[in-house]
N, C-alpha and C positions, 0 to 999 in steps of 0.2 A: 088367268092361266087356263090352258086347255090341255086335254090329254093328248097323247101321241096319236090316237086313232080317231078322235072326234073331229067333227066339222071339216071333213075332207072337202076341198073346193076344186072341182075339175077345171076351173078357169085359170088356176095357177099353172104356169109353164113347168114342164118337167125338165130334168137335167138334159143338156143338149141345147136348150135355149139360154140366152144370156140372163144372168142374174144381176147384172150391173146397172139395171135401170129400175129395179123393184124397190119398194119401201122395205124398211127393216122388219116391220111386223108382218108384211106379206111374205117375205122370205122365211121368217120364223115359222109361219103357218105351213108353208110348203115343206120345210125341213121336218117339222113334227109329223106331218101327214105321210111322209115318205115319198113325196113327189120330187123332192130334191135331196141331195146329200149335203151335209155341212162341208165335207171335204171339197166338193165341186164348187160350192158357193165361195168358200174362203179362197180357194186356189184361183178362181176367176178374178177376184178382187186384187189379190196379191200380184197377179200377172200384169195388171195395169200399172202398178207402182214399179214393177221390174222394167216394163217397157218405157216408162217415162221418168228416167232419173233427172231429166232437165227441169222437172218441176221444182226440185229442191224441197219437196214436201216432207220427206222422211228424215228425221234426226237419227233414229236407229230403228231397224226392223226387228221383229221376232217371228219371222215367217216360218221357220222350221218348227218352232214351238207351237205356233198357232195352228199349223196343219196337224200336228199331233193332237192338239185339243179338239180340232174338228173331227178327227177320227174317233176320239173318245165320245164326242157328242153323238155321232152316228151309232156307235155301239150302244149307248144308253137308250137311244130311241128304239133300236131293234129289240133290246131286252125289256122294254117297258111293257107293263101289263095294259090291257085294254082300257082300264079305268084309272090308270096312273096319271097324275097331273105332272106335267113337265114344265120347266122354267120357260117364261114367255119369250125370251130371246135366244133360246138354246141354239147354238151353232152359227149365230150371225156375227160377222166381223165388224170391228170398229177401230178407230184410232183415238189417241189422246194427245193433247198438247203437252210438249215436253216439260213445261213448267209445272205441270200437275203430276204428282208422283204415281208411278206404276212400278210395282215390285220388280227389282233387279234390272231396271232400265235407267238410262241417263236422266239426270234431274238437275240441269244446270241453269235453266232459264236463259240460255244463250250467253252466259258469262264465261269468258275464257278462264277467269280465276276459279271457276267451279268445274272446269274440265276434269272428268274422271269421277265426279260425284254421282253416285247411283242411289236410287231410293230403296229402302229396305221393305217398304210396304206400299199398298195401294191407298190412294185418297179414298175417302168414304164414298164419294159418288162413283168412282171407278169400281170399288169393291161391290157396290150394289148392282151395277150393271153386269159384272162378272158373275155375281150370284144369280142373276137373272138369265145366265147362260151365254151371254155375249163374249166374244173372243177378241182380245186386243191383238192387232197385227203389226202395229208400229206406234212409236211416239213421233210427234210432228214438230216442225220448226216454228219458231216464234221470233218476235222482235227481242232484242237484247233487254233483259229484265222486263219484258212485256211492255216497254214504254215506246211504242211507235205504231204508226198506221200502215207500215209495211213490215214484212217479216225478213229481217236481215240481222245477222250477227257474225262475229269472227270465229265462232265454233263450227257452224253448219253452213254458212253462206246465205244466199238469198233464195226465197221462194218466189216462183213466177206464176203468173196467171195461167190457169189450165186451158184457156182459149187463145191466149196471145202472149208469147214469151217476152214481148217487148213491154208488157204491162205487169204491174205487181199484183199480188194476191190479196193485199190488204193486211191488216194486223190488229192486234198482235197475234191472233189465232190464225195466221195466214196459212200455215201448213195444213190445218184442218179444212179451211176453205178450199184450198187447192185439191186436197185428197178427195173431199166429197164432190167438188165440182168436176173432177176428172172421172168420176164414177168408180174410184178406187175403194170406197166404203159407202154403205148406205147412211151411216151417221158417224159423228165424232163428238168428242168432248172438248170444249173450249172454256175460256174464262173471260169475263167482261167486267171492267171497271169504268171504261169510258168509250165503249164501242168495239171492244176487242173480239166479240162474237159477231156483232151486227155488221161491222165494216167488211170483214172478209166474206161473210155470207152474201152481202150485196155485191161486192166486187166479183165474186166467183159464181153468181147466179144460182145460189142455193138458199135454203131456209135456215135461219138462226133465231134463237130465242134467249133473251136475258131474263131468267126467272126473277121473281121478287127476291131481293137480297135477304139472306137468312133462311130461305126455303131449302136451298141445297148447301150443305156445308162447304166452306171455301178456305178454311184456315190453312190447309196443307200446301196450297199453291204458293209460288214465289213470283213476285212479292205478294204478301197478303196484308192488306190494311187491317183486317180483322185480327190477325195474329199479332201485328205490330202494336195495335192499340190495346190488346188484351180483352177486347169486347167479344161477345158471343157472335155478333155479326156486324157488318158495316153497310150503311145505306147505299154505297156505291158499288160494292163488290159482290160478284157471284160466279158460280160455275154453271154452265148450261150446255145444251146440245146444238149442233149444226146437223142438218139432215137434207137428203135429196128430195124427200117428200114431206110437205107440211103436216100431213096427217100423223107423222111419227112424233112430232114435237111434244104434244101433251102427254102421251103415254111414256115417253122417255123421261120427261120431267117428273112424272109420278114415281118412276122407279128411282131416279137419282135423289129425289126428296124423301122417298120411303113414305108416301102418303097414298090414300086411295081416292076413288072417284068422289067420295063425299067431300073431301077437302078440296080437290081440284076437279070440278064437274066438267062435263062435256062442253067445249066451247060453243057448240050449237045451241046449248040451252041458255046462253047469255041473252038477256033482253036488252036490245039497243034502243028501244023506243024512247025518243026524247033525249037521248044522251048526246052531248055535244061532240062534234067531229070538227076539229080545228085544222084548217089548211093554211100554213104560213105563206105569206107572199113577201117578196122583196127581201128574202133572208139569205140568198146565196152570196158567197164571199167575193168571188172574182167575176163571175159571169153567170147569166141565167142557165138553168138546167136545160138539157137538150129537149127538143120537141118530143122525142120518143119517151124519155123519162117522165116528162110532164103528162103525156097521154096515159102512161101506165099508172101514175099517181091518180089521175082523174078517174080512171076505171075503178081503182080501189075505193076511192071516195064515193063513187056512185053505188057500189055494192053496199057500203055502210049506210048510205042514204036510203037505199031500197029496203034495208033492214030496219029502218025507223030512226036512224041517227039524224041529228039536226046539224047540217053542214054550215060552217061559218068560215069565210076567208078573212084572215086577220093579218094586217101588215106587221111583220116582226123583223125589222131591220137590225135589231139588237142581236139576233142570232148570228150575224156576221162575225161577232166577237165571241162565239161559242167556245172556241179553243181557249181563249183567255179565261173565260168563266170556269171551264173545266179544270185548267191547271190551278186556279185559285182554290177550287173545291178539293182537288186532289191533295194539295199541300195541307189544307185545313183538316181533312180526314186522316192523312198520314201523320200529321203533327210534326212534319219535317220536310226538308227539301228533296228534290230528285237526287241531287248529289249525295246527300246523307243516306238515301235509300241504297245507292250503290255501295256506300261504305258499310251499311248494315249487312247486305247480302253477299259481300265479297271482301276478301282480304286485299284491299286495293292499295297500291303504293302511293295513290294520290290523296290518301286520307289527310284531311286537315288543310289541303291547299285551297287557295282562292285564286281566281274566281271558280264558282261551282262547276262550270262546264269542263274544267280540267279534270274533274273527278267523275263526271257523269258517263263513264264507260269503264269496262274492265280492261286491264292491260292486254296488249296484242300478243304477248309472248309469255 
């Protein structure tokens, strides 16, 4: 944390310049230093979501409340003493996947049968970010019960890609991917059991991280394998960040996990010398990846090799069946079927029917 008056950085743009390309922690520093106002930063980001309703990213906004919280942040900075330590994300906007509870906001997981359900409190990870000064401006769309690689449900509709409306944003944290990818927030909170942070981050051209399961509490999300099994954590499930700048990922995880630099050290301090870097070959399902994506992968591999990693190309044709492996593991961890998960989280009229696909959705009305 830094005080409101320390470490003033003249390279940070002042109000009047766009805030919608800056990292979260760069914005926070600018707000604390007085070179930006939280009101202006929050309003610029909200304006993108207002201008782009076709994204379908927002499940429900809290724009008016967020702007009032931004004003309060600006007043706190103005009143702060020279040596006073202020929260590290004070005045910075963010969004949260709708299946993760935010106090007084919808909490349906995209299930029609849960329409009208609102959360009474914040998830632990959300509460920690808000205690760090960040401001929730909206909750975002997801796949129904978070079981899909695109974000569509009968409650909120479909989320589209921020660069091409004909393409999807990915899922199940697709609303987060679209919001961050459109420049509408510097970061957001998603959840990942089988790619639900990583897929929309990839589809929307932003950065996402699935923290080590158990590091960030995840029992409040729906569905939660952890809550369902009664365990403290599950090896597949976690909550984590999506961000427009990769540099934000580690400090965001530290806040969400409530740990310090000793527990999660600077990634630059990791010694890659001699560590294996495996590049799978022949693993795509339908067709080879594009030349552009292959080139991007190879550039990343070369960076790791230059840092001392030992690169190995390994044929992994079995990855073509990765979806089957995932569904098998999901059932094993959940201890039940997808159809039964819908029965668990919704009062479904399809309860007890066979085959399972007749139950694996919530009723349309």
